[in-house]
All heavy atoms as an XYZ file, in Angstrom:
742
protein
N       8.789      1.231     18.429
C       9.590      1.613     17.227
C      10.114      0.309     16.674
O      10.474     -0.556     17.281
C      10.693      2.488     17.575
C      11.709      2.758     16.538
S      11.720      4.283     15.753
C      11.193      5.611     16.774
N      10.016      0.285     15.312
C      10.513     -1.006     14.631
C      11.975     -0.915     14.521
O      12.511      0.019     14.004
C       9.857     -1.042     13.241
S      10.370     -2.342     12.081
N      12.578     -1.982     14.858
C      14.115     -2.022     14.904
C      14.569     -2.209     13.383
O      15.754     -1.793     13.152
C      14.556     -3.293     15.689
N      13.741     -2.753     12.478
C      14.119     -2.942     11.170
C      14.138     -1.588     10.396
O      14.995     -1.429      9.585
C      13.246     -3.903     10.367
O      13.248     -5.144     11.088
N      13.043     -0.804     10.510
C      12.921      0.310      9.604
C      12.914      1.676     10.348
O      13.035      2.725      9.744
C      11.700      0.296      8.851
S      10.106      0.205      9.730
N      12.666      1.717     11.709
C      12.779      3.006     12.416
C      11.453      3.628     12.527
O      11.341      4.699     13.123
N      10.407      3.148     11.821
C       9.060      3.723     12.143
C       8.504      3.268     13.427
O       8.715      2.156     13.847
C       8.059      3.094     10.987
C       8.301      3.787      9.607
C       7.837      3.076      8.497
C       8.755      5.018      9.416
C       7.947      3.563      7.295
C       8.817      5.522      8.257
C       8.485      4.851      7.124
N       7.899      4.268     13.959
C       7.030      3.888     15.243
C       5.914      2.979     14.914
O       5.423      2.848     13.786
C       6.595      5.226     15.795
C       6.667      6.102     14.708
C       7.606      5.682     13.697
N       5.461      2.222     15.926
C       4.385      1.352     15.681
C       3.072      2.008     15.261
O       2.782      2.898     15.830
C       4.018      0.402     16.899
N       2.496      1.692     14.084
C       1.416      2.356     13.570
C       0.135      2.000     14.467
O      -0.076      0.863     14.788
C       1.116      2.011     12.109
N      -0.662      3.026     14.634
C      -2.047      2.739     15.439
C      -3.036      1.979     14.579
O      -3.938      1.567     15.072
C      -2.482      4.234     15.702
C      -1.892      5.011     14.676
C      -0.647      4.468     14.205
N      -2.797      1.881     13.301
C      -3.755      1.140     12.377
C      -4.337      2.257     11.433
O      -4.339      3.305     11.637
N      -4.731      1.616     10.374
C      -5.304      2.337      9.188
C      -6.842      2.507      9.495
O      -7.496      1.696     10.211
C      -5.082      1.662      7.903
C      -5.364      2.380      6.680
N      -6.528      2.311      6.096
C      -4.605      3.302      6.062
C      -6.582      3.098      5.106
N      -5.465      3.848      5.107
N      -7.450      3.624      8.974
C      -8.808      3.786      9.210
C      -9.742      2.706      8.727
O     -10.779      2.380      9.151
C      -9.294      5.139      8.719
C      -9.225      5.217      7.117
C      -8.128      5.838      6.303
C     -10.215      4.904      6.158
N      -8.424      5.666      4.960
C      -9.685      5.115      4.910
C     -11.434      4.326      6.217
C     -10.427      4.768      3.740
C     -12.190      3.971      5.175
C     -11.760      4.348      3.937
N      -9.185      1.886      7.753
C     -10.053      0.858      7.121
C     -10.096     -0.300      8.187
O     -10.850     -1.202      7.920
C      -9.423      0.406      5.773
O      -8.140     -0.075      6.030
C      -9.453      1.445      4.741
N      -9.323     -0.229      9.158
C      -9.342     -1.363     10.152
C     -10.316     -1.058     11.348
O     -10.466     -1.916     12.239
C      -7.813     -1.497     10.843
C      -6.943     -1.951      9.747
C      -5.527     -1.924     10.347
O      -5.292     -1.364     11.328
O      -4.644     -2.433      9.592
N     -10.928      0.089     11.266
C     -12.017      0.449     12.351
C     -12.891     -0.676     12.367
O     -13.486     -1.128     11.431
C     -12.592      1.794     12.061
N     -13.253     -1.047     13.571
C     -14.180     -2.163     13.814
C     -13.456     -3.554     13.867
O     -14.246     -4.581     14.124
N     -12.234     -3.618     13.537
C     -11.484     -4.937     13.608
C     -11.358     -5.314     15.139
O     -10.643     -4.732     15.861
C     -10.020     -4.820     12.885
N     -12.111     -6.280     15.470
C     -12.165     -6.586     16.983
C     -10.988     -7.441     17.404
O     -10.497     -7.099     18.571
C     -13.551     -7.380     17.298
N     -10.412     -8.233     16.633
C      -9.361     -9.063     16.995
C      -7.988     -8.695     16.274
O      -8.198     -8.122     15.154
C      -9.605    -10.603     16.687
C     -10.921    -11.032     17.352
C     -10.730    -11.182     18.902
O      -9.653    -11.455     19.295
O     -11.746    -10.872     19.553
N      -6.913     -8.927     16.923
C      -5.604     -8.601     16.133
C      -5.497     -9.354     14.787
O      -4.985     -8.625     13.838
C      -4.511     -9.147     17.087
C      -5.143     -9.047     18.434
C      -6.644     -9.380     18.133
N      -5.996    -10.513     14.632
C      -5.816    -11.145     13.269
C      -6.842    -10.465     12.238
O      -6.598    -10.580     11.112
C      -6.337    -12.725     13.426
C      -7.670    -12.939     13.891
N      -8.007    -13.096     15.135
C      -8.763    -13.264     13.093
C      -9.372    -13.356     15.166
N      -9.740    -13.451     13.999
N      -7.808     -9.797     12.653
C      -8.747     -9.080     11.835
C      -7.900     -7.807     11.264
O      -8.063     -7.553     10.031
C      -9.946     -8.512     12.431
C     -10.883     -9.668     12.834
O     -10.970    -10.678     12.279
O     -11.775     -9.403     13.766
N      -7.073     -7.258     12.000
C      -6.226     -6.122     11.501
C      -5.253     -6.699     10.486
O      -4.989     -6.010      9.488
C      -5.499     -5.473     12.675
C      -6.440     -4.552     13.402
C      -5.773     -3.846     14.592
N      -4.996     -2.787     13.952
C      -4.092     -1.878     14.463
N      -3.738     -2.224     15.834
N      -3.504     -1.016     13.812
N      -4.608     -7.829     10.808
C      -3.724     -8.386      9.859
C      -4.296     -8.762      8.636
O      -3.765     -8.553      7.485
C      -3.004     -9.547     10.654
C      -1.821    -10.170      9.843
C      -0.729     -9.113      9.723
C      -1.281    -11.298     10.674
N      -5.549     -9.316      8.705
C      -6.193     -9.678      7.567
C      -6.542     -8.590      6.675
O      -6.443     -8.606      5.426
C      -7.563    -10.415      7.934
C      -8.305    -11.023      6.692
C      -9.519    -11.813      7.141
N      -9.214    -12.988      7.878
C      -9.664    -13.312      9.072
N     -10.524    -12.610      9.609
N      -9.276    -14.496      9.617
N      -6.927     -7.421      7.249
C      -7.025     -6.171      6.532
C      -5.783     -5.756      5.800
O      -5.890     -5.238      4.702
C      -7.635     -5.070      7.430
N      -4.790     -5.697      6.503
C      -3.424     -5.441      5.866
C      -3.234     -6.254      4.589
O      -2.855     -5.709      3.507
C      -2.257     -5.530      6.803
C      -2.246     -4.403      7.778
C      -1.016     -4.600      8.770
N       0.239     -4.354      8.056
C       1.501     -4.370      8.705
N       1.498     -4.578      9.890
N       2.429     -4.258      7.926
N      -3.395     -7.538      4.768
C      -3.178     -8.371      3.582
C      -4.123     -8.201      2.480
O      -3.723     -8.251      1.310
C      -3.159     -9.865      3.990
C      -2.109    -10.317      4.919
C      -2.151    -11.285      5.914
C      -0.819     -9.824      4.738
C      -1.130    -11.668      6.700
C       0.403    -10.190      5.547
C       0.188    -11.143      6.496
N      -5.371     -7.814      2.824
C      -6.330     -7.542      1.761
C      -5.943     -6.223      1.068
O      -5.962     -6.227     -0.248
C      -7.697     -7.360      2.308
C      -8.797     -6.898      1.375
C      -8.901     -8.108      0.229
N      -9.931     -7.526     -0.663
C      -9.778     -7.480     -2.012
N      -8.614     -7.986     -2.636
N     -10.691     -6.958     -2.835
N      -5.449     -5.237      1.688
C      -4.960     -4.025      1.113
C      -3.784     -4.418      0.206
O      -3.679     -3.803     -0.911
C      -4.635     -2.985      2.080
C      -5.762     -2.276      2.598
C      -5.458     -0.937      3.322
N      -4.530     -1.173      4.530
C      -4.800     -1.550      5.711
N      -6.107     -1.766      5.975
N      -3.964     -1.813      6.597
N      -2.841     -5.237      0.591
C      -1.729     -5.564     -0.155
C      -2.160     -6.276     -1.379
O      -1.481     -6.057     -2.370
C      -0.873     -6.486      0.722
O       0.305     -6.850      0.121
N      -3.221     -7.155     -1.368
C      -3.694     -7.816     -2.500
C      -4.212     -6.788     -3.519
O      -3.929     -7.014     -4.657
C      -4.820     -8.782     -2.016
C      -5.361     -9.585     -3.135
C      -6.415    -10.531     -2.616
O      -7.133    -10.206     -1.669
N      -6.541    -11.707     -3.180
N      -4.847     -5.801     -3.153
C      -5.375     -4.754     -3.981
C      -4.256     -3.832     -4.560
O      -4.219     -3.644     -5.784
C      -6.369     -3.874     -3.269
C      -6.761     -2.648     -4.060
C      -7.670     -4.556     -2.850
N      -3.191     -3.646     -3.833
C      -2.082     -2.874     -4.390
C      -1.305     -3.751     -5.458
O      -0.923     -3.248     -6.387
C      -1.083     -2.542     -3.347
C      -1.595     -1.582     -2.150
C      -0.615     -1.391     -1.058
C      -1.818     -0.231     -2.902
N      -1.237     -5.036     -5.197
C      -0.603     -5.923     -6.158
C      -1.402     -5.916     -7.537
O      -0.882     -6.243     -8.654
C      -0.394     -7.331     -5.768
C       0.759     -7.444     -4.779
C       1.148     -8.871     -4.418
N       0.007     -9.696     -3.977
C      -0.375     -9.854     -2.640
N       0.370     -9.167     -1.768
N      -1.388    -10.609     -2.356
N      -2.691     -5.642     -7.499
C      -3.507     -5.517     -8.655
C      -3.445     -4.169     -9.454
O      -3.524     -4.163    -10.593
C      -5.055     -5.798     -8.368
N      -3.138     -3.139     -8.630
C      -3.159     -1.817     -9.175
C      -1.858     -1.283     -9.613
O      -1.671     -0.802    -10.719
C      -3.745     -0.734     -8.124
C      -3.534      0.667     -8.617
C      -5.204     -0.978     -7.868
N      -0.768     -1.557     -8.862
C       0.529     -0.902     -9.079
C       1.300     -1.412    -10.316
O       2.062     -0.586    -10.937
C       1.352     -0.981     -7.829
C       0.909     -0.152     -6.658
C       1.622     -0.373     -5.357
C       0.865      1.377     -7.054
N       1.241     -2.725    -10.702
C       1.958     -3.118    -11.724
C       1.788     -2.329    -13.142
O       2.690     -2.193    -13.853
C       1.692     -4.575    -12.060
C       1.300     -5.066    -10.577
C       0.630     -3.875    -10.036
N       0.666     -1.852    -13.319
C       0.346     -1.071    -14.607
C       1.113      0.188    -14.563
O       1.273      0.938    -15.579
C      -1.081     -0.910    -14.789
O      -1.583     -0.010    -13.671
N       1.739      0.551    -13.315
C       2.482      1.839    -13.137
C       4.031      1.435    -13.052
O       4.789      2.294    -12.791
C       2.068      2.657    -11.961
C       0.618      3.134    -12.210
C      -0.454      2.516    -11.567
C       0.374      4.395    -12.918
C      -1.706      3.020    -11.779
C      -0.777      4.863    -13.043
C      -1.945      4.151    -12.578
O      -3.185      4.681    -12.591
N       4.325      0.121    -13.284
C       5.682     -0.249    -13.156
C       6.265     -0.312    -11.726
O       7.341     -0.174    -11.358
N       5.247     -0.552    -10.831
C       5.593     -0.557     -9.343
C       4.964     -1.845     -8.729
O       4.101     -2.500     -9.387
C       4.922      0.678     -8.664
C       5.255      2.093     -9.128
C       4.456      3.102     -8.515
C       6.780      2.318     -8.873
N       5.536     -2.202     -7.596
C       5.010     -3.250     -6.827
C       5.110     -2.768     -5.266
O       5.952     -1.995     -4.911
C       5.867     -4.489     -6.983
O       7.157     -4.377     -6.592
N       4.348     -3.415     -4.568
C       4.228     -3.154     -3.036
C       4.210     -4.442     -2.300
O       3.752     -5.495     -2.773
C       2.913     -2.296     -2.722
N       4.938     -4.426     -1.146
C       4.879     -5.606     -0.273
C       4.662     -5.346      1.118
O       5.108     -4.277      1.698
C       6.266     -6.260     -0.371
C       6.423     -7.419      0.555
N       5.849     -8.631      0.420
C       7.104     -7.586      1.727
C       6.142     -9.472      1.275
N       6.871     -8.827      2.203
N       3.725     -5.922      1.776
C       3.435     -5.631      3.154
C       3.270     -7.047      3.807
O       2.389     -7.772      3.781
C       2.127     -4.972      3.287
C       1.769     -4.730      4.756
O       2.495     -5.056      5.673
O       0.797     -3.923      5.080
N       4.493     -7.445      4.439
C       4.529     -8.826      5.123
C       3.777     -8.871      6.343
O       3.663    -10.012      6.941
N       3.303     -7.818      6.910
C       2.507     -7.873      8.138
C       3.410     -7.798      9.328
O       2.834     -7.913     10.456
N       4.626     -7.847      9.263
C       5.684     -8.058     10.388
C       6.105     -6.576     10.850
O       6.047     -6.352     11.972
C       6.838     -8.866     10.002
C       6.337    -10.414      9.691
C       7.801     -8.972     11.137
C       7.324    -11.170      9.265
N       6.696     -5.889      9.889
C       7.150     -4.493     10.190
C       6.106     -3.470      9.793
O       5.315     -3.694      8.799
C       8.466     -4.241      9.519
C       9.527     -5.206     10.000
C       8.341     -4.177      8.028
N       6.087     -2.316     10.432
C       5.072     -1.297     10.100
C       5.508     -0.650      8.745
O       6.598     -0.614      8.437
C       5.185     -0.256     11.272
C       6.377     -0.666     11.999
C       6.910     -2.014     11.656
N       4.627     -0.421      8.021
C       4.834      0.204      6.688
C       4.670     -0.691      5.539
O       4.487     -1.949      5.725
N       4.672     -0.043      4.336
C       4.580     -0.891      3.128
C       5.802     -0.588      2.264
O       6.233      0.535      2.101
C       3.309     -0.484      2.341
C       2.068     -0.521      3.199
C       3.107     -1.126      1.016
C       0.790      0.244      2.744
N       6.446     -1.694      1.736
C       7.622     -1.495      0.928
C       7.101     -1.214     -0.525
O       6.411     -2.132     -1.174
C       8.507     -2.753      1.011
C       9.798     -2.561      0.156
C      10.620     -3.940      0.379
O      10.104     -4.876      0.895
N      11.859     -3.742     -0.098
N       7.560     -0.223     -1.102
C       7.111      0.172     -2.592
C       8.405      0.149     -3.422
O       9.474      0.649     -3.040
C       6.641      1.629     -2.544
C       6.112      2.169     -3.869
C       4.972      1.335     -4.444
C       5.722      3.619     -3.862
N       8.325     -0.568     -4.528
C       9.459     -0.892     -5.425
C       9.123     -0.405     -6.829
O       7.989     -0.747     -7.223
C       9.902     -2.294     -5.282
O      10.168     -2.671     -4.195
N      10.098      0.004     -7.668
C       9.866      0.202     -9.060
C      10.803     -0.789     -9.830
O      11.600     -1.356     -9.355
C      10.395      1.651     -9.285
O      11.750      1.742     -9.279
N      10.348     -0.874    -11.040
C      11.075     -1.688    -11.871
C      12.542     -1.411    -12.277
O      13.287     -2.158    -12.560
C      10.372     -1.899    -13.311
C       9.019     -2.529    -13.367
C       8.381     -2.383    -14.766
C       9.178     -3.932    -12.916
N      12.885     -0.066    -11.823
C      14.198      0.420    -12.054
C      15.124      0.247    -10.857
O      16.195      0.624    -10.811
C      14.249      1.857    -12.414
O      13.558      2.660    -11.437
C      13.505      2.147    -13.818
N      14.520     -0.461     -9.750
C      15.249     -0.650     -8.613
C      15.094      0.230     -7.464
O      15.706      0.128     -6.471
N      14.350      1.290     -7.675
C      13.967      2.228     -6.575
C      13.109      1.526     -5.549
O      12.337      0.713     -5.921
N      13.491      1.903     -4.337
C      12.581      1.445     -3.222
C      12.522      2.384     -2.046
O      13.314      3.212     -1.825
C      13.179      0.137     -2.472
C      13.297     -1.056     -3.352
C      13.826     -2.396     -2.633
O      14.271     -2.156     -1.493
O      13.691     -3.400     -3.161
N      11.369      2.297     -1.454
C      11.106      3.119     -0.317
C      10.008      2.478      0.549
O       9.302      1.472      0.195
C      10.590      4.527     -0.668
O      10.427      5.356      0.395
C       9.135      4.460     -1.352
N      10.075      2.764      1.952
C       9.050      2.253      2.836
C       8.237      3.497      3.262
O       8.658      4.418      3.615
C       9.704      1.628      4.069
C      10.539      0.392      3.664
C       8.703      1.217      5.047
C      11.378     -0.196      4.790
N       6.827      3.222      3.108
C       5.830      4.175      3.392
C       5.009      3.797      4.671
O       4.916      2.605      4.963
C       5.024      4.630      2.271
C       5.829      5.243      1.234
C       4.269      3.412      1.729
N       4.471      4.757      5.357
C       3.827      4.439      6.648
C       2.403      3.946      6.403
O       1.820      3.090      7.000
C       3.786      5.687      7.501
C       5.112      6.031      8.016
C       4.875      7.382      8.835
N       6.148      7.936      9.101
C       6.752      7.882     10.300
N       6.160      7.269     11.329
N       7.889      8.468     10.474
N       1.719      4.420      5.309
C       0.315      4.207      5.121
C      -0.125      4.435      3.657
O       0.745      4.778      2.788
C      -0.570      5.022      6.013
C      -0.289      6.518      5.860
O      -0.178      6.885      4.743
N      -0.215      7.245      6.902
N      -1.376      4.256      3.331
C      -1.795      4.254      1.871
C      -1.732      5.651      1.402
O      -1.425      5.840      0.144
C      -3.248      3.743      1.805
C      -3.384      2.285      1.853
C      -4.850      1.944      1.845
C      -2.610      1.579      0.848
N      -2.002      6.674      2.193
C      -1.886      7.986      1.722
C      -0.341      8.295      1.211
O      -0.197      8.840      0.188
C      -2.278      8.902      2.830
C      -2.251     10.493      2.427
C      -2.607     11.259      3.603
O      -3.125     10.865      4.594
O      -2.411     12.584      3.427
N       0.633      7.967      2.126
C       1.995      8.144      1.750
C       2.362      7.260      0.569
O       3.157      7.685     -0.290
C       2.917      7.875      2.845
C       2.784      8.751      4.117
O       2.111      9.841      3.899
O       3.314      8.477      5.125
N       1.684      6.081      0.408
C       2.058      5.296     -0.710
C       1.730      5.877     -2.054
O       2.515      5.811     -3.013
C       1.401      3.894     -0.558
C       1.563      2.888     -1.756
C       2.042      1.616     -1.186
C       0.484      2.812     -2.593
N       0.519      6.470     -2.135
C       0.211      7.153     -3.436
C       1.058      8.262     -3.834
O       1.412      8.406     -4.972
C      -1.309      7.557     -3.429
C      -2.242      6.407     -3.068
C      -3.180      6.264     -2.174
C      -2.326      5.108     -3.846
N      -3.851      5.075     -2.220
C      -3.349      4.414     -3.312
C      -1.678      4.650     -4.923
C      -3.648      3.080     -3.603
C      -1.991      3.378     -5.426
C      -2.859      2.628     -4.708
N       1.470      9.077     -2.825
C       2.426     10.183     -3.080
C       3.766      9.639     -3.638
O       4.278     10.142     -4.715
C       2.552     10.949     -1.792
C       3.747     12.074     -1.979
C       1.278     11.688     -1.441
N       4.273      8.609     -2.878
C       5.533      8.037     -3.281
C       5.306      7.387     -4.646
O       6.247      7.361     -5.477
C       5.994      6.988     -2.192
N       4.277      6.635     -4.862
C       4.067      6.003     -6.201
C       4.112      6.918     -7.324
O       4.790      6.755     -8.376
C       2.699      5.190     -6.231
N       3.478      8.218     -7.183
C       3.529      9.155     -8.233
C       4.910      9.771     -8.471
O       5.342      9.955     -9.477
C       2.481     10.271     -7.865
C       1.017      9.819     -8.105
C       0.112     10.816     -7.845
O       0.352     12.100     -7.349
O      -1.188     10.693     -7.992
N       5.602      9.988     -7.383
C       6.982     10.402     -7.505
C       7.949      9.400     -8.231
O       8.676      9.729     -9.004
C       7.584     10.731     -6.075
C       8.859     11.385     -6.042
C       9.351     11.705     -4.664
N       9.515     10.575     -3.715
C       8.784     10.247     -2.699
N       7.849     11.142     -2.297
N       8.930      9.240     -1.951
N       7.744      8.145     -7.827
C       8.564      7.046     -8.516
C       8.321      6.908     -9.864
O       9.232      6.638    -10.674
C       8.365      5.743     -7.707
C       9.065      5.815     -6.249
S       8.799      4.324     -5.463
C      10.208      3.311     -5.963
N       6.994      6.882    -10.305
C       6.722      6.540    -11.723
C       6.633      7.851    -12.554
O       6.551      7.788    -13.797
C       5.493      5.739    -11.872
S       3.909      6.601    -11.531
N       6.642      9.007    -11.924
C       6.578     10.338    -12.683
C       5.243     10.732    -13.341
O       5.331     11.499    -14.296
N       4.171     10.089    -12.896
C       2.919     10.404    -13.506
C       1.841     10.139    -12.366
O       2.109      9.458    -11.425
C       2.550      9.757    -14.733
C       2.611      8.106    -14.634
C       2.424      7.418    -15.943
N       2.639      6.156    -15.708
C       1.662      5.131    -16.173
N       0.599      5.511    -16.720
N       2.032      3.883    -16.046
N       0.611     10.763    -12.630
C      -0.429     10.485    -11.492
C      -0.874      9.132    -11.516
O      -0.747      8.361    -12.462
C      -1.567     11.381    -12.116
C      -0.953     12.430    -13.033
C       0.254     11.710    -13.617
N      -1.094      8.589    -10.245
C      -1.622      7.237    -10.066
C      -2.985      7.383     -9.532
O      -3.216      8.086     -8.515
C      -0.714      6.530     -9.031
C      -1.220      5.161     -8.617
C       0.746      6.438     -9.461
N      -3.888      6.716    -10.201
C      -5.330      6.675     -9.776
C      -5.944      5.376     -9.422
O      -6.176      4.625    -10.252
C      -6.146      7.415    -10.945
C      -7.677      7.486    -10.584
O      -8.007      7.320     -9.413
O      -8.428      7.811    -11.432
N      -5.826      5.033     -8.164
C      -6.438      3.714     -7.680
C      -7.795      3.553     -7.911
O      -8.299      2.458     -7.910
C      -5.964      3.710     -6.219
C      -5.878      5.149     -5.810
C      -5.431      5.913     -6.919
N      -8.527      4.577     -8.244
C      -9.958      4.467     -8.514
C     -10.239      4.457    -10.049
O     -11.436      4.646    -10.383
C     -10.757      5.723     -7.784
C     -10.593      5.670     -6.232
C     -11.429      6.865     -5.683
C     -11.152      4.438     -5.772
N      -9.253      4.314    -10.803
C      -9.426      4.170    -12.286
C     -10.418      3.060    -12.491
O     -10.305      2.032    -11.892
C      -8.081      3.883    -12.922
C      -8.151      3.928    -14.403
O      -8.926      3.200    -14.985
O      -7.323      4.607    -15.006
N     -11.359      3.285    -13.411
C     -12.329      2.276    -13.644
C     -11.834      0.893    -14.107
O     -12.454     -0.112    -13.854
C     -13.123      2.802    -14.886
C     -13.087      4.249    -14.714
C     -11.633      4.536    -14.190
N     -10.506      0.768    -14.656
C     -10.020     -0.485    -14.972
C      -9.696     -1.315    -13.689
O      -9.486     -2.537    -13.729
C      -8.888     -0.323    -15.874
C      -7.679      0.384    -15.242
C      -6.629      0.678    -16.361
N      -5.774      1.770    -15.864
C      -4.549      1.802    -15.958
N      -3.906      0.993    -16.643
N      -3.848      2.819    -15.419
N      -9.560     -0.602    -12.561
C      -9.236     -1.315    -11.308
C     -10.480     -1.668    -10.408
O     -10.638     -2.542     -9.725
C      -8.225     -0.504    -10.430
C      -6.998     -0.164    -11.174
C      -6.523      1.021    -11.204
C      -6.264     -1.169    -11.831
C      -5.418      1.342    -11.808
C      -5.020     -0.878    -12.467
C      -4.679      0.415    -12.541
N     -11.475     -0.770    -10.592
C     -12.644     -0.763     -9.745
C     -13.776     -1.717    -10.399
O     -14.731     -2.129     -9.754
C     -13.244      0.565     -9.463
O     -13.634      1.231    -10.692
C     -12.374      1.374     -8.689
N     -13.679     -1.934    -11.735
C     -14.670     -2.650    -12.426
C     -15.900     -1.712    -12.868
O     -16.855     -2.311    -13.305
N     -15.794     -0.522    -12.634
C     -16.885      0.361    -12.910
C     -16.892      0.612    -14.420
O     -15.899      0.694    -15.135
C     -16.774      1.834    -12.192
N     -18.149      0.712    -14.968
C     -18.320      0.903    -16.470
C     -17.988      2.451    -16.820
O     -18.298      3.329    -16.073
C     -19.694      0.706    -16.886
N     -17.273      2.587    -17.868
C     -16.886      3.899    -18.353
C     -18.167      4.466    -19.077
O     -18.814      3.751    -19.753
C     -15.726      3.876    -19.321
C     -14.488      3.504    -18.503
C     -13.313      3.616    -19.502
N     -12.064      3.066    -18.830
C     -10.958      3.645    -18.837
N     -10.737      4.705    -19.557
N      -9.993      3.141    -18.159
N     -18.275      5.843    -18.866
C     -19.503      6.437    -19.580
C     -19.064      6.860    -20.956
O     -17.981      7.409    -21.124
C     -19.899      7.651    -18.782
O     -20.337      7.272    -17.565
């Protein structure tokens, strides 16, 4: 259990499958954090994952904050905080051409 936030230690995200070394898991967390920093600002949100405590800190421009356990919980909390659907697979984030 994390003494800072009360979350139990996370077993890891499914995207970390195959990470042989602990630093590989940490690198995957930082990469996910980098992607979140690219997607969330257009919704008036930001995310921080320092790699020290379990969970991701989600913040809004209005000062709202929450800590979520994983990406699934992050998208639910993001929609609740900004009051509209959040689509991380929107073509403007994935680089896919629109039809």
